[in-house]
C-alpha positions in Angstrom: 87.0 -66.1 -169.2 83.8 -64.2 -168.4 83.5 -61.5 -165.9 79.7 -62.0 -165.5 79.6 -65.7 -166.0 79.2 -66.7 -162.3 76.5 -64.0 -161.6 74.4 -64.7 -164.7 74.6 -68.5 -164.4 73.4 -68.3 -160.8 70.5 -66.0 -161.7 69.5 -68.2 -164.5 69.5 -71.3 -162.3 67.2 -69.5 -159.8 64.9 -68.2 -162.6 64.5 -71.7 -164.2 63.9 -73.4 -160.9 60.2 -74.5 -160.9 60.1 -73.7 -157.2 61.2 -70.1 -157.7 57.7 -68.7 -157.8 56.7 -70.4 -154.6 60.0 -69.9 -152.7 60.5 -66.2 -153.7 57.2 -64.9 -155.0 56.9 -61.5 -156.6 54.2 -58.8 -156.0 54.7 -58.9 -152.3 54.5 -55.9 -150.0 58.0 -54.5 -149.9 59.3 -51.7 -147.9 62.0 -50.0 -149.9 65.2 -49.5 -148.0 68.9 -49.0 -148.8 70.7 -52.2 -148.3 74.3 -53.5 -148.2 76.0 -56.5 -149.8 73.6 -58.5 -152.0 70.6 -56.9 -150.3 67.1 -58.2 -149.9 65.8 -59.2 -153.4 69.1 -60.1 -155.0 70.3 -61.8 -151.8 67.2 -64.0 -151.7 67.8 -65.1 -155.4 71.5 -65.8 -155.0 71.4 -67.5 -151.6 73.0 -64.8 -149.4 76.5 -63.6 -148.8 78.8 -66.6 -149.0 76.5 -69.0 -147.2 76.7 -72.7 -148.0 75.7 -73.3 -151.6 75.2 -69.6 -152.1 76.7 -67.1 -154.4 79.9 -65.4 -153.2 80.3 -61.8 -154.5 84.1 -62.0 -153.9 84.5 -65.1 -155.9 87.4 -64.4 -158.3 86.8 -67.4 -160.6 84.5 -65.7 -163.2 83.5 -68.9 -165.0 80.2 -70.6 -164.4 80.4 -72.1 -160.9 81.1 -75.6 -159.6 82.1 -77.0 -163.0 78.5 -76.8 -164.2 79.0 -75.0 -167.4 76.9 -72.5 -169.4 76.2 -75.2 -172.0 74.8 -77.4 -169.3 72.4 -74.6 -168.3 71.4 -74.0 -171.9 70.8 -77.8 -172.2 68.5 -77.7 -169.2 66.6 -74.7 -170.6 66.0 -76.2 -174.0 65.5 -79.8 -172.8 68.4 -81.1 -174.8 72.2 -81.3 -174.7 73.6 -78.1 -176.1 77.2 -79.1 -175.5 79.3 -78.3 -178.6 76.5 -76.2 -180.0 76.9 -72.9 -178.1 80.1 -71.3 -176.9 80.6 -71.1 -173.1 81.9 -67.5 -173.5 79.9 -64.3 -173.4 77.8 -65.5 -176.3 76.6 -68.3 -174.0 75.6 -65.7 -171.4 73.4 -63.9 -173.9 71.9 -67.2 -174.9 71.2 -68.1 -171.3 69.4 -64.8 -170.7 67.5 -65.1 -174.0 66.4 -68.6 -173.2 65.2 -67.7 -169.7 63.4 -64.6 -170.7 62.0 -66.1 -173.9 60.7 -69.1 -171.9 59.0 -66.7 -169.4 57.5 -64.6 -172.2 56.0 -67.7 -173.8 54.8 -69.2 -170.5 51.3 -68.7 -169.0 52.4 -67.8 -165.5 54.9 -65.5 -163.9 58.1 -66.6 -162.2 59.5 -65.5 -158.9 62.2 -63.1 -157.9 64.8 -65.1 -159.9 62.9 -64.3 -163.0 62.6 -60.7 -161.9 66.4 -60.4 -161.6 66.9 -62.1 -164.9 64.7 -59.5 -166.5 66.6 -56.7 -164.8 70.0 -57.9 -166.0 69.7 -56.7 -169.6 68.2 -53.4 -168.3 71.3 -52.9 -166.2 73.7 -53.8 -168.9 71.9 -51.6 -171.4 72.1 -48.7 -168.9 75.9 -49.1 -168.6 76.3 -49.2 -172.4 74.0 -46.2 -172.9 76.1 -44.2 -170.5 79.3 -44.8 -172.4 80.6 -48.0 -170.8 81.9 -49.0 -167.4 84.0 -46.0 -166.4 81.5 -43.4 -167.7 78.7 -45.2 -165.9 80.7 -45.1 -162.7 81.4 -41.5 -163.2 77.7 -40.8 -163.5 77.1 -42.5 -160.2 79.9 -40.4 -158.6 78.5 -37.3 -160.2 75.2 -38.0 -158.4 77.1 -37.7 -155.1 77.6 -41.4 -154.6 81.4 -41.6 -155.0 81.8 -43.7 -151.8 79.1 -46.1 -153.0 80.8 -46.5 -156.4 84.1 -47.2 -154.7 82.5 -49.9 -152.6 81.2 -51.6 -155.7 84.6 -51.7 -157.2 86.2 -53.0 -154.0 87.2 -56.7 -154.0 86.9 -57.0 -150.2 84.2 -54.5 -149.2 80.4 -55.2 -149.3 78.4 -53.2 -151.8 76.9 -50.0 -150.4 73.8 -50.2 -152.5 71.7 -47.4 -154.0 68.6 -46.0 -152.4 65.7 -47.5 -154.4 63.9 -44.1 -154.3 66.8 -42.8 -156.5 66.4 -45.4 -159.2 64.2 -43.1 -161.2 67.1 -40.8 -161.7 68.8 -43.6 -163.7 66.0 -45.5 -165.3 62.9 -44.3 -167.1 59.6 -45.0 -165.5 58.4 -46.7 -168.6 61.3 -49.3 -168.3 60.3 -50.0 -164.7 56.7 -50.3 -165.6 57.5 -52.7 -168.5 59.5 -55.0 -166.3 56.8 -55.0 -163.7 54.2 -55.9 -166.3 56.3 -58.7 -167.8 57.3 -60.3 -164.5 54.3 -59.8 -162.3 56.4 -57.9 -159.8 55.3 -54.5 -158.4 57.2 -51.4 -159.2 58.6 -51.2 -155.7 60.3 -54.6 -156.1 61.7 -53.6 -159.5 63.3 -50.5 -158.0 64.7 -52.5 -155.1 66.1 -55.1 -157.4 67.8 -52.5 -159.6 69.2 -50.8 -156.6 70.9 -54.1 -155.6 71.7 -55.6 -159.0 73.5 -52.6 -160.6 76.1 -52.5 -157.8 76.8 -56.2 -158.0 77.2 -56.1 -161.8 79.7 -53.3 -161.3 81.4 -55.4 -158.6 81.8 -58.3 -161.0 83.1 -56.1 -163.8 85.9 -54.8 -161.6 87.4 -57.9 -160.1 90.7 -56.2 -159.3 89.2 -53.2 -157.6 90.0 -50.9 -160.6 89.2 -50.3 -164.2 92.0 -52.5 -165.6 89.4 -54.8 -167.2 87.3 -52.1 -168.7 87.8 -53.0 -172.3 86.9 -56.6 -171.6 83.9 -55.5 -169.5 82.5 -53.3 -172.3 83.1 -55.9 -174.9 81.3 -58.5 -172.8 78.4 -56.2 -172.2 78.1 -55.6 -176.0 78.3 -59.3 -176.8 75.7 -60.3 -174.2 73.2 -57.6 -175.4 73.7 -58.6 -179.1 73.4 -62.3 -178.3 70.3 -61.7 -176.2 68.7 -59.5 -178.9 69.4 -62.2 -181.5 68.0 -65.0 -179.4 64.8 -63.2 -178.4 64.3 -62.1 -182.0 64.5 -65.7 -183.1 61.9 -66.7 -180.5 59.3 -64.2 -181.8 
């Protein structure tokens, strides 16, 4: 079982879609605004709240969706059949992100908003780890005066009340934001908007029962993904 399997596999699918850059181009004029649910940028990548064929934030099956496993995605990324070669657990999730981001780094052109969200995923996971894990990260958000927002992220039946993109600099260094913008071709406004929507949805998926009962599993999964991602990107250098 993987808490983030559905989210990461959907983001990877969008990022590796050759039509992503045309369908959801980056470096567009974006007016920052506080959104609800999946929001503007994340919603465009995941297909909207529960619409046909789209990602459902309340989905309680935290495996890769529709029987299309993580190994299948890895096979598509590498041009071969990875079945049996990579675990479909959290290690597979790190492999997926590493393959997507490694392919983008080696490519000659930028992707679209799917690639932007893929690049923001390890940034969000690292922020949670850096702040002491799931409960401590949520406490930090609450300490900023956003207790109601944090509670909406944990809720299994309430849409996310997302962060104000203008407050993202209170959480992430400007250098991190600039680096992602440079690597993805997005502008910094889009990076902030994406972070303001992705962080709440990651928290949502890590708290499937509306509480912190799965905290140990969540923190272990974050560690595994970050370690696997680092290993894969290192091997691609």
